[in-house]
C-alpha positions as CSV (number, residue, x, y, z in Angstrom):
1,M,19.0,-8.4,-6.7
2,V,22.2,-10.3,-6.2
3,A,20.5,-13.8,-6.0
4,K,18.6,-13.4,-9.3
5,K,21.6,-11.9,-11.1
6,S,23.5,-15.0,-10.0
7,G,20.9,-17.3,-11.5
8,Y,19.3,-18.5,-8.2
9,L,15.6,-18.8,-7.5
10,W,14.7,-16.2,-4.8
11,I,11.4,-17.3,-3.4
12,K,9.3,-15.1,-1.0
13,L,7.6,-17.0,1.7
14,N,4.2,-16.0,3.2
15,A,4.0,-16.0,7.0
16,N,0.4,-17.1,6.8
17,T,1.4,-20.4,5.1
18,A,5.0,-20.8,6.2
19,G,4.2,-20.3,9.9
20,A,5.3,-17.9,12.6
21,G,9.0,-17.2,12.7
22,M,9.9,-18.9,9.5
23,P,12.5,-17.1,7.4
24,D,11.4,-14.6,4.7
25,R,12.9,-16.2,1.7
26,L,14.4,-19.4,0.1
27,L,17.5,-19.2,-2.0
28,V,17.6,-22.1,-4.4
29,S,20.6,-23.0,-6.5
30,D,20.7,-25.0,-9.7
31,V,22.9,-27.7,-8.0
32,G,20.6,-28.6,-5.2
33,K,21.7,-26.1,-2.5
34,I,18.9,-24.4,-0.5
35,V,19.3,-21.7,2.1
36,W,16.5,-20.3,4.2
37,C,17.1,-16.5,4.4
38,E,15.9,-14.1,7.1
39,L,16.0,-10.5,5.9
40,K,16.8,-7.9,8.7
41,S,18.0,-4.4,8.8
42,T,21.4,-3.8,10.4
43,R,19.6,-3.1,13.6
44,G,16.8,-5.6,13.3
45,I,16.4,-8.2,16.1
46,L,15.1,-11.7,15.7
47,S,11.9,-12.5,17.5
48,V,11.6,-15.5,19.9
49,A,9.5,-17.2,17.2
50,Q,12.2,-16.6,14.6
51,H,14.9,-18.0,16.9
52,R,12.8,-21.1,17.5
53,A,12.0,-21.6,13.8
54,H,15.6,-21.2,12.8
55,E,16.9,-23.6,15.4
56,D,14.2,-26.1,14.3
57,L,15.4,-25.9,10.7
58,R,19.0,-26.2,11.7
59,R,18.2,-29.4,13.8
60,R,16.8,-30.8,10.5
61,S,20.2,-30.0,8.8
62,H,18.9,-27.0,6.9
63,R,21.1,-23.9,6.4
64,V,19.6,-20.7,7.8
65,M,21.2,-17.3,7.3
66,V,20.3,-13.8,8.5
67,I,20.9,-11.3,5.7
68,R,21.4,-7.7,6.8
69,T,23.2,-6.1,3.9
70,T,23.8,-6.5,0.2
71,K,27.4,-7.5,1.1
72,D,26.0,-10.4,3.3
73,M,24.0,-11.6,0.3
74,Q,26.9,-11.4,-2.0
75,M,29.1,-13.4,0.4
76,L,26.3,-16.1,0.6
77,V,26.0,-16.3,-3.2
78,D,29.8,-16.5,-3.5
79,T,29.9,-19.3,-1.0
80,L,27.2,-21.3,-2.8
81,N,29.1,-20.8,-6.1
82,R,32.1,-22.8,-4.7
83,P,32.3,-26.5,-5.5
């Protein structure tokens, strides 16, 4: 996995405890950067609950990303590695 190879924590969230629509994973860097990650296939569609949860997190100044490919994940990790 790209995140673990880059030294990030890659935390799987449980829908039962995180709540309906919350992203699947948390990507945590060693310099205080956290990104909520929703994993979807290239054809996957966000549910209404997911849209609401993502917007709620963004209103709270959190970063939320939908990751569809390994390339998407690599670009996110590369972005986080920048100062």
